[in-house]
ZABAKE-934930 format. One record per residue (C-alpha): residue in three letters; x, y, z. Coordinates in steps of 0.02 Angstrom, whole numbers, plus 50000, padded with zeros to 5 digits. Layout:
BEGIN
ALAXYZ
...
end
This chain:
BEGIN
MET551135097656767
PHE549725087956844
SER548345097056937
THR548035093357121
LEU546515082757081
SER547405072656948
ARG548865069457062
PHE547705063757200
PHE546775052457081
MET548375044957013
SER549005041657189
ALA547385032957230
LEU547535022457074
PHE549295017957122
VAL548715011557293
VAL547255001957215
SER548384993957088
LEU549564988157224
LEU548104980757320
THR547444972457164
ALA549134965057126
CYS549204957957301
THR547444951057310
GLY547134946857128
GLY545334952957153
ASP544264966457071
PRO543944980057199
SER542664988157091
GLY541524973157106
ASN541214963956944
GLY539634973856920
ASN540634988256838
GLY541214978056690
ASN542744967456656
THR543294974456487
PRO544954984156496
VAL544905000556400
SER546445010156461
ILE548145007456542
ASN549305019956628
THR551175019856660
ILE551695025856834
VAL553555027956878
THR554185032657052
PRO555285042457064
GLN555455050756894
ILE557175057956931
VAL558495045957002
LEU560355045957025
LEU561335033056930
GLY561295016857030
GLN559655020857116
PRO558095010457070
PHE556395016557014
VAL554735006857024
VAL553515004556879
SER551675000456898
CYS550394997856760
PRO548585000156820
VAL547184994956699
PHE545425002556699
ASN543724997956631
SER542545009956539
LEU541895016856703
GLY543635020756767
GLY543675006056886
PRO545314996156906
LEU545454978556834
SER546634964456874
VAL547474960956708
ALA549174953656674
THR550324967956621
THR552114970956570
PHE553144986156522
ALA554524990756402
ILE555965002756432
SER556855012656296
PRO558345012256292
GLU558174994556356
ILE558654990456535
GLU558664972656602
HIS557414969956740
SER556484955356821
ASP555084964056915
SER554324981156939
GLN555914988357012
VAL557194994356885
THR558965000056919
PRO559705010256775
THR561505007056725
GLN561795022356617
VAL561455041156628
GLY560065047456516
ASN558195048856485
TYR557175032956477
THR555405030256411
VAL554335017656502
THR552765010656417
CYS551514998656500
ARG550574985156400
ALA549204972456433
GLU549654959656303
ASP548164948156324
VAL546954961956281
SER548114971156158
LEU548144987156264
THR549624999456262
ASP549845015956357
SER549835029956227
THR550675042156350
PRO552255033656412
ALA553165040156567
VAL554915047556562
VAL556305043756689
TYR557805055356705
VAL559405046456763
ILE560735058756823
ASP562565056856861
PRO562775059057050
ASN564155071457015
ASN562925082456919
LYS561425081757034
GLU561605100857060
LEU560935102356881
VAL559225098156954
THR558365112557041
VAL556645113357119
ASP555805130257147
THR554255134157250
SER553095149157229
LEU551585154257332
SER550045164157285
THR550455174957439
ASN551835174857568
VAL550735182157704
ALA549075174257748
ALA547785175557883
ILE547335160357987
GLY546155149557881
GLN546645158157718
GLU547015146657571
VAL548725148457493
THR549125139857328
ALA550865132957295
SER551615128957126
CYS553195119157085
GLN554465120756947
VAL555795107356909
VAL557275112156800
TYR558605100356735
ASP560145107456653
GLY559225123756612
GLN557695114656540
GLN556035115156630
LEU555265097956654
SER553385098856642
ASP552935080556668
ILE553705077956842
ASN552605073056991
THR552935083657146
VAL552285085157324
ILE552225099557451
GLU553165099257618
THR553185112357758
THR554345116157901
PRO553685115358036
GLN552315102857994
ALA551165107058138
GLY549755119558129
ILE549515118757938
THR548555107157821
ILE549105102257647
ASP547845096357517
GLY548795093257358
PHE549495110357323
THR548325120257437
LEU548935125557609
VAL547865132457753
GLY548725138857912
GLN547845135758074
ILE548975145258195
ASN550095160358202
GLU551695153558128
ASN553045156458001
TYR553295141857882
GLY554485136557750
VAL553585128657600
ALA554595117257483
CYS554195106757330
ARG554935089057316
VAL555025077357166
THR553905062957221
GLY554895048557298
SER556595056957271
GLU557895066957364
PHE557665081957249
VAL556835095857350
ASP556785114957348
LEU558315120057452
THR557625137757475
PRO555845135457537
ALA554605149457505
PRO554155158857666
LEU552355158957724
SER551825169757870
VAL550155164457944
GLY549185175558066
GLN550385188458143
GLY548985200258199
GLY547575190058132
THR546915202958003
GLN547235207857821
PRO547605225257752
ASP546025235157710
LYS546715252157656
ILE548405259957619
VAL548555279157629
THR549955289057543
THR550545305457619
LEU551935317257565
SER553075328057669
SER552615342157545
ASN551395342457403
THR552435354957305
ALA554285354457263
LYS555535362657150
ALA556195352957002
GLY557505340657069
GLU556965342257252
GLU556585325957350
VAL554975323257449
LEU554715309757584
VAL553295297357554
THR552425289057703
CYS551375273157674
THR550125268957813
VAL549225251857812
TYR547525249957898
ASP546485234557933
ALA544585233957921
SER544415240958098
GLY545485255958056
GLN546975250158154
THR548695251758080
ILE549565235658042
ASP551315231757990
ARG551455226357810
PRO552875228357684
THR552465242257559
MET553225250257405
VAL553035267257316
SER552505268757133
ALA552475284557024
PRO552405289856839
ALA553955287556731
ALA554425306056748
VAL554595303956938
LYS556135296057015
VAL555775284257162
ASN557205282357287
GLY556555270957424
GLN555315281457518
TYR555825297557427
VAL555215304357260
SER555805318557148
SER555605324856968
ASN556585336256852
GLN555045339156747
VAL553715351856790
GLY551985344556815
THR550765336556938
TYR551055318156973
ASN550045304657064
ILE551075295757199
LEU550405278957262
CYS550865266757403
ASN550495248157379
LEU550865231457461
ALA552565224257424
GLU551855206557428
ASP550505196657342
GLY548795196157420
PRO547065203757411
LEU547125221557346
PRO546605234157479
GLU545945251657450
LEU547345263257392
VAL547335281957430
SER548605291857325
ALA549365309157345
ASN549765322357212
LEU551475330257196
THR551615346657100
VAL553355350257031
GLU553775368456991
THR555215376556898
SER556785379656993
GLY557075397456924
PRO557805405056763
ALA559415397056705
SER559515401056517
LEU558625411256382
ASP558245406856201
ALA557825421156080
PHE556845417855921
VAL555905426755781
GLU554095425655727
PRO553645421455594
ALA555075408955583
LYS555935409055414
ALA557655405055348
ALA557695422455270
TYR556545437455259
LYS556165450155125
PRO556335468955145
GLY554695476255203
HIS554255461555313
THR553895464755497
ILE554565452555626
THR554305450355813
ILE555765446255930
LYS555215433856063
TRP556095423256194
SER555845408356307
VAL556685405056477
VAL557065387956552
ASP557705382056723
ALA559215371056756
HIS558205355656713
GLY557545362156545
ASN555815366956607
THR555055382256523
VAL554765396556642
GLU553035403456608
PRO552635417156587
ALA554345421756520
PRO555175434856630
ALA555335452456560
ALA556845455956450
THR557605469956349
VAL557865468656158
THR559335477756080
ALA559085479855890
PRO560405484155757
LEU560765502655732
THR560295501855546
GLY559205491155434
THR557665490755545
GLU556225501755599
ALA555515498955773
LYS553625496655775
GLY553385494155964
ASN553055478356065
ASN554695471156002
LYS554115472055821
TYR555345477855688
LYS555115481555502
LEU556565475155397
LEU557205488355277
GLU558635480955176
ASP559565465155133
GLY560885459455257
THR561185449755419
LEU560435458255572
SER560805453655755
PHE559555456055896
LYS560105453656080
VAL558875449056217
ALA559395450256404
LEU558335446756560
ASN557895461956662
GLY558815461356829
ASN559845446556773
PRO560705452356611
GLN561985438456612
ILE560565427156555
SER560435432756373
ASP560415426756193
THR560715434056019
VAL559675429555866
GLU560215433155687
VAL558985437855552
ILE559445435855369
VAL558585448155252
ASP558625442555071
GLY557195448654964
ALA557895446454790
GLY557965430054699
PRO559305425954572
ILE559295436054411
VAL559075424254264
THR559335430654087
ILE559025421353925
ILE560205427853791
SER559645416853648
PRO558525413053559
ASP557615429553538
ARG555825431053595
GLY554395426053482
THR555375417853341
THR554745405653212
ARG555995392353163
ASP556255378753034
GLY557755368252985
ASN558775361053129
ALA557605356353271
ALA558995357053402
VAL558995374253484
THR560325378953610
VAL559635390653743
THR560975401353824
GLY560925413553968
THR561655419454133
VAL561205417954317
TRP561835427154472
ASP561235431854645
GLN561705447854735
PHE561605441954915
GLY561205423954953
GLY562095414754814
VAL561335403354681
GLU560915386154746
SER560085378154594
LEU559585381354414
SER558355371454310
ILE557745372754132
ASN556015365254110
ASN556315355654273
TYR557985348554214
PRO559475353354325
VAL560785363854235
ASN562545368654287
TRP563295386054271
ASP565095392054268
ALA565975404254383
GLN565345418854279
GLY563555412454287
ASN563475406954104
TRP562415391954060
SER561715383153907
PHE560425369853874
THR559945361453710
ILE558135357753672
ASN557535346853529
SER556065356853460
GLY554385348853436
GLN553065354453313
GLY552185370153372
LEU552545378753537
ASN554205376253623
ALA554235384853792
VAL555745387353903
GLU555615391554088
ALA557285394454175
ILE557085394854366
ALA558505398354487
THR558415397054677
ASP559585405054802
ILE560105397554967
HIS558655406255055
GLY557315399254942
ASN557055414954836
THR556765411354654
GLY557105420454493
LYS556365416154325
ALA556595419354140
THR555555412853996
VAL555615412053808
ALA554605403153675
TRP554675399253491
TYR553665389853361
TYR554475376153260
SER553965366953103
THR554835360752948
GLU553485368752839
TRP552705386152839
VAL551545395152719
PRO552025413352684
MET550805427552709
ASP550965441452578
SER549565454152571
THR550115459252396
ASN549935441352336
PRO548695432752452
ASP548385418352332
ALA550135412152374
SER549405406752542
TYR548225393852467
LEU548325377152559
ASP548105362052447
ASN546565351552482
ALA546315360452648
VAL544445357652634
ARG543735340652587
VAL541925336552550
TRP541055319952532
LEU539325319652451
SER538445302952456
GLN537165298152326
GLU535845303052456
MET536575320552463
ILE536735321752274
ASP534935316552246
ASP533755309552377
ASN532325309752248
ASP531345321452363
HIS531385339152294
THR530135347152409
ALA530685361352521
PRO531925363752598
ILE533405362152480
ASP534375347052543
ASP535225339452390
ILE536165344352232
ALA534795338852113
HIS533595350952197
ILE534835365152168
LEU534985360651983
GLU533105360251964
ILE533045378052029
LEU534435383251910
LEU533625375551755
THR531925382851800
ASN532565400451827
VAL534215402351736
ASN534445414151587
LEU535345402351470
ASN535895416251353
GLN537115421251488
LEU537875404151465
ILE537725400551276
GLY537545417651191
LYS536475418151030
PRO536855403150920
VAL536415405550731
LEU535205393050661
TYR535075399050477
GLU536035411050363
GLN535845415250174
ASN536375429350051
TYR535185435249913
PRO536075445949776
GLY535105458449667
VAL533455456049752
VAL533195474949780
ALA532525484349626
TRP531375499149667
GLU530905514749568
ASP529885530649600
PRO529355537749428
VAL528675553449505
GLU530285558449590
ASP531435549949461
THR532315540149600
SER532755521749617
LEU533565509349740
THR534535493649695
GLY535525481249801
ASP535765464549889
ALA534985456350044
LYS535715445150182
LEU534555434850294
TRP534975424850452
ALA534065417750605
GLU534755415650783
ILE534115409850955
SER533795424951066
SER533175416151224
ILE532735399051293
SER531585396251442
PHE530895380951528
GLY529245376751609
THR529245365451762
THR530875355751776
LYS531015338651855
LEU532805332251875
ASN533625316551941
LEU535495313451963
LYS536425297151985
SER538275296952031
ARG539345284451938
ASN541175280651916
GLY541925295451823
GLY540375306051815
MET538505307651836
ASP536935302651741
MET535495314851728
THR533685312851677
ALA532575328251656
SER530785332151610
PHE530215349651556
MET528325350751575
PRO527125365251543
GLN526885377451687
GLY525265386851658
ALA525385395251487
GLN527255392151483
PRO527675376851375
GLY528985364351428
LEU530275372751314
SER530145389651227
ILE531455396151103
GLU531355414151039
ILE532095415850860
ASP532725432550795
VAL532675434450603
HIS533865447550532
VAL533785455650356
GLN535225467050306
LEU535165477050142
THR536615483850041
LEU535805498249939
ASP536295511049808
ALA535165526049768
LYS535055536149605
ALA534075552049557
ILE533855561049385
ILE534065580049393
ASP534065594549270
SER535825602049283
PRO537075608949155
VAL538465600049250
CYS537755582549260
SER536025575149255
GLU536245561649389
LEU536455560849575
THR537055544849663
ALA537155539349845
SER537435523849955
ILE536515520850118
GLN537705519250265
PRO537635510350380
PRO536685496950284
PRO534895496650348
GLU534385481150445
LEU532735472850488
LEU532425462550647
THR530875451850662
THR530485437150775
ALA529715419850781
THR529425407750927
LEU529795389050929
THR528895379851070
ILE528925361851130
ASP527505356951246
GLU528415342651331
PHE530265338951327
ASN531105323751406
MET532975321551414
ASP534125307251465
SER535935312751476
SER537615307951547
PHE539085318851596
ASP540895314451628
ILE541485325051775
SER543275325651834
MET544615336851902
SER546325330451953
VAL547415339752077
GLY548085355051988
GLY547015351651835
GLU545465359651759
LEU543665355851801
LYS542945346151656
VAL541095342551628
ILE540785333751462
GLY539095327451398
GLN539265309751335
LYS537485304051300
LEU535935313951256
LEU534245306651212
LEU532855319451180
SER530995316251166
PRO530055332151110
LYS528155332651100
GLY527045346351022
ILE528265356850917
ASN527575373550852
LEU528335388350757
SER527425405150757
PRO527365416050597
LEU528575430550571
ALA528045447850620
ASP527755461950487
ALA529335464950384
LYS529595483750371
ILE531245493550361
ASN531685511950391
LEU532925517950257
GLY533205534650342
LYS533905549850247
LEU535185551050106
GLU536425564750064
PHE536785564849877
LYS538345569649783
ILE538315578949616
CYS539055568049485
GLY539705557449625
ILE540965571049675
ILE540205586749748
PRO539075584349898
ILE537545594849904
PRO536325597350048
ILE534895588349969
GLU534035575950083
ILE532745563250034
ASP531775554750176
PHE531305537250120
GLY530385533250285
THR529775515750323
ILE529535504450174
ASP528695487450168
LEU529995474950109
ASN528675466950000
ASN528725483149899
LEU530595485449912
VAL531215467749882
GLY530505458249740
GLY529805441249795
PHE530085444849980
ASP528565434850026
GLN529335420149940
LEU530985423350029
PHE530185423250203
GLY529135408550156
GLY530725399550112
LEU531445403950284
ILE529915396950374
SER529955381750266
THR531795379350307
ILE531485380650495
MET530005368950493
ASP530635356850364
THR532465356750413
PHE532685362750594
VAL531205354050675
PRO531515336550605
VAL533295337550664
ALA532885346350828
THR533885333550926
GLN535405337150820
VAL535235355650861
LEU534755353551046
GLU535965339651090
PRO537525350551089
LEU536495364751160
ILE535855354451308
ALA537585346751332
VAL538325364051351
ILE536895370351459
GLY536925354851573
GLY538805354851585
ASP538855373251629
ALA537465370851755
ILE538435356851840
LYS539995367551836
ALA539015381851911
ALA538355370552049
LEU540105364452092
LYS540815381952079
SER539485387952201
LEU540495378952334
GLU541925390852306
ILE542125405252427
ASP542865422452412
GLN542245432352561
THR542905446152670
VAL542225442952843
PRO542365452553007
MET543475444553138
PRO542505433653260
GLU542445441753432
MET543175428753549
VAL543305440053702
PRO542665457453745
GLY543955470953705
GLN544665462153553
THR545255473253411
MET544065470353266
GLY544605469353086
GLU544305459252928
ILE545035443552855
ASN544845436452681
ILE544245418452667
LYS544425409452501
ALA544115391852439
LYS544225385252263
ILE543845368452184
ALA545465358352171
GLN544905340352148
VAL543305331652093
GLU543025312952089
PHE541365303952058
THR541035285652099
SER539485275152112
ALA539425278952299
GLY539535297752283
ALA540675312352247
THR542285318052331
LEU542765336252317
GLY544375344452371
LEU544565363252391
ASP546115373552414
GLY545845386052552
LEU546655401652618
SER546435415152747
SER547335431552728
SER547335448952799
GLU548245465452789
LYS549795466352899
THR549675478953041
ILE550925471453165
GLU552805474053172
ARG553315455753177
ASN554105446153032
PRO553715427653054
LEU554085413952928
GLY552215413152896
SER550765402652956
ILE551325386353035
LEU550995369552952
ARG550835352953043
ALA552015344252921
GLN551155327952972
CYS551745331353150
LEU553525331853085
GLY553235315652991
ASN552465305853135
ASP550745303653054
LYS550495286652977
GLY549825289952803
PRO548815304652736
TYR547085309352795
GLN545615301652702
LEU543775305452722
PRO542885290252795
LYS541435292052672
MET540225284052793
GLY538955297952816
ASP537775306852698
MET538875322152694
GLU540605324652768
PHE541645340152777
ALA543455340652833
LEU544425356152876
SER546305355552900
ILE547095361953061
ASP548325370852947
LEU546905381352878
LEU546255385153052
ASN547995390853100
GLU548025401852945
VAL546395409753005
LEU547175412753176
PHE548735419453093
SER547665431552990
LEU546825437653149
TRP548515440553231
TYR549315447653072
ASN547955460853063
GLY548135465253248
GLY546565456053301
ILE547445447853449
ASN548165464253512
MET546825469153634
ILE546375477453798
LEU545335465853907
ASP544315468754062
ALA544565452454157
ASN543005455954260
GLU541995453754099
LEU542755436454076
ALA542545430554256
ASP541865436554422
LEU543405441454522
SER542485450754659
THR542755436254779
PHE544605440854775
ASN544185459254808
VAL544775463554632
LYS543915479654583
LYS544855482554422
ALA545835470654310
GLU546295477954142
LEU547465467654034
THR548365473853879
LEU548925459553767
ASN550285460853634
PRO550745443353576
TYR552395441453484
LEU551755425153409
PRO550035420653340
PRO548945408453434
ILE549025391353353
ILE548105374953367
SER549135359153377
ASP548755340853401
CYS550555335353386
ASN550745327853559
SER550815310453634
LYS548935309953664
GLY548435318753503
THR547335330953599
LEU546975348353534
LYS547935362253617
VAL547865381053590
GLN549615387853609
LEU550175405853632
GLY552005409753650
ASP552895425353712
SER551415436853738
TYR551835453553818
VAL550545458053950
GLU550255473854048
ALA549025472554192
ASP548255486554292
VAL547385478954442
THR546545486754592
LEU546615474154733
GLY545495481054868
GLU546125498954878
LEU547895494654817
PRO548315499354637
ILE549525486954558
SER550375488754389
LEU551235473554315
LYS552195470054157
ALA552585452154111
TRP552885439253976
VAL551625425153967
THR551705408653874
ALA550215397153887
GLU549535380753822
ILE547695376953845
ASP546875360153817
VAL545335363153711
GLY543975353653627
LEU542965357853473
ALA541105356253481
ALA539755359153352
GLU538105368153374
GLY536965372153228
ASN538115378553091
GLU539455384753213
LEU541065377253276
LYS541485381453457
VAL543135381253550
VAL542885374353727
VAL544195375553865
ASN544615359153952
GLY546085364854059
VAL547825372554060
SER549355361654029
LEU550635375754029
PHE550675393354100
ASN552335402354113
ILE552385420254177
GLU553945430854193
VAL553615446754292
LEU554675460954222
ASN554055475154328
LEU552905477554476
SER552465494754539
GLY551335500754678
PRO551225496054862
LEU551715477954823
GLU553345482454736
GLY554675469554777
MET553395455454790
GLU553555449754610
GLU553655431454657
SER552055432054760
ILE551115441754627
ALA551665429454494
GLU551015415554605
LEU549385425154627
PHE549155426154438
GLU549685408154409
THR548575400454541
VAL547175410954613
LEU546685422454469
LEU547095410254330
ASP546205395854416
LYS544665406854445
LEU544675412954265
LEU544855395254198
ALA543485389054313
GLU542335401854231
LEU542895397254055
THR543055378354071
ASN541745369153969
ASN541135385753898
ALA541445391753721
ILE542775405253706
GLY542575407153519
LYS541275402853388
PHE541655400653203
PRO540125399653089
LEU540395389452932
PRO540145400052774
GLU538485399752683
PHE538385397652495
ASP537295410752408
LEU536225403752266
SER535295419852223
GLY536665425952107
LEU536725410352003
ALA535205414351897
PRO533785427051880
GLY532215421651966
ILE533065412852112
PRO532355421252268
ALA533485433252361
ASP534375426052514
SER534275408552442
LYS535745400252527
ILE536355383052574
SER537355379252728
LEU537865364752838
ASN536815361452990
ASN536635348253127
LEU538505347053139
GLY539535333353220
ILE541425334753234
THR542925323253260
LYS544805325353235
LYS545985314353138
LYS547725316653063
GLY547695335453062
PHE545905337553001
LEU544325342153091
GLN543025330853017
ILE541255337653015
GLU539675328452972
GLY538075337652935
SER536615340552821
LEU536125353952696
LYS534955367652752
end
């Protein structure tokens, strides 16, 4: 739609163009330019009846907007024949008219549209007029707007003009009207140049008092009313001088208020703002509203209810009967009028102020009637149902250990005494039950803990619970205190020793490699404990004894036996180096003097044993000769010392032990380099022959004793000096030149046994006190053993495997299959565990062995305990003054990593718990079954492994009995333990160690004399990871 200015401008252009066409001149004066820049298409009228003509004009303008005289033409689409500017359409429809100035190649880009209408359908064209106000003061501008609609479609490009009836006393400027006199006008829009005009002109009242409204005041016949009652509204209009004037008004109010002409009413209680306003457009005067307060119309009905509101209540609860009263329109009467409550004759105890304690299960009815108006009353029913469904698990039994078929069918019953069972779930899976309440559910057991929680709910939301748990594995290790070695776990402990750990070539304190240990052994060991007394030389000498005493007429004759043996071997300062190789280890050693002690010292014992016969001449009529033999044969022991100042050795040992085999250490190569060999002379050779008892004629013994005393063998044995000289010559001439032949097997045995001793030192057989994991734990002892099971040497280092066991005396009354085994997580592990062999020293401990330790603790009663929960966590914030727990687990705690994430979990199934708790001043006694699964981590500190709590993934509690003031609130107490107390306890324990397990130390002091007491080696600076059922520990020797 064109604006007033544009329409005026276009009309002016139309007139100018007509003048130009007539005169052929340029009214703008050629000084404004003669170059055409735009052309317009003007059609009058734009809506015609078929057969009526319309006129087209095509004004052209220069750049300044001035008209130019330029030859123009126009085109009509669809095409209509025409000879001049007047066109008469021959068909109904819409036509597009476009002007062109061909000489200057100028075309109107916004053609005009002509609507040609069948005369029989001219009612399809409507023209509507609207005014900015229908009432105006004299001189007040009123704006008109026109709307042309054809066949339901608004036409926006139609030129219109404004007409008034009467025409006098009002000016029209485009679409702006200004009345000059008091008059009522009809204002109509007309399509320019056509017969189409608004047949219902808009009324315009000008003057009529000569002033405009300044204020409108709202007053009510009453400012208060009952709900539904009507109130009369009066609207008074004032002009600026305060005089009332007559103007049409209307009443407005909030949605909750009904407006009926000049009357208002509401069914809803409240205060509402009522407002009068003009019922016509115009300047907005000041509006003064009035407030209407709606009140209730009086009690009509009563609604009784219970607080607190619940579907059902438990015996012991106290309820309050309350009521609300409303009027006929639903408004609440406040305060509620007084009423009388009539309670049941039984099942309740009145507490005053309409409070009642519920005593027993059942449905109770309470009637409430208004005082003075008892026909207005209501009855409320209260359902009392304090007991949840009773759930019983018939099978399996509590605390069982299972193997074989993993599928376990859990069976049981469920029933509810009052409300009726609504649902039953087993481990959150819905389960059906038959008419007798029997149900069953099959669970495919996983390795370790399998926990069942059966929860039933009645129609009132009460729950009942039953739990059971068992451990499952396809493999178990038996525990027999009469044969504890049957509990050995193959290769349960694995050790990797790199070449750095075998020998780092730095043997200063502290002891941190195997070579250093062997140096200590060879420096201090008593080798006779290992090799005995090997014989170096042995010779018999017949008839060498021939001795006579002419004074006493006595003589001795006989034979001699002489042999030499090693009595002791000791070393000076030992320097040792070890090199691991495939199949064994190479060893180089140097034995150097240490003060007066030579590098190698060998004490030699020389033995002389005589077989002697004695004879004496006597004067006797029976016989003249007495004979005797000396028994036992007298023996001489004298000593010599063989020393070697320096002694170097280069040796090699094959070391191996297959699984189930024997530890073998065999010397393969021995090169000896002795320097400074010396042999000391023999000590004095004297022998004590003792006393003889003779026989007469060799038959009759007589008490005649002859004491031979100590005799120098040089006097007794002919040529004894030569005999000893021959021995010394033999040692020096024969033994010393072939010392390597004698020492090679000796050193091979000594070195081999020393290596065996070093390896065997890793074995453990200790009885240790149980680690105290929590205060109140029953203390006992467990036996820890480890024995070498596998040895393998390579060029990179040595791998050792040890069988391990933990055992204890049985003190409990349970009969499990034994200690649980992972069984490769029921076969889900991919391949066996292998040490990574990346660190200097690695130590791996199987989870199976840890579980055997835990089993030993439990088997010996170490898990049966009485705990003071206040010592574990501060429960004073919950007003808990006493919390004593007695724990009797039917199953041992176990560690398992057989889960989807492979995390470590401590599991405890079917533990019977008795709790005595004082909550404030209320003593509570509880008996329950508890099954729990705790996420843990293992940390290392020094030489100790720590168990750290990370959270709880399972906690099932089945309350069996609750006594004390809270009896009957088993469900709430179970929730208290599961949430408040457990969460608090876990918050205290999370990220803190609940148990420490020091790794055993290996005592070296018993390996050889001279090793200082308390000489031990142990692992320190530990780091720990978990893989395929093993806890892998890295550390260093200390």
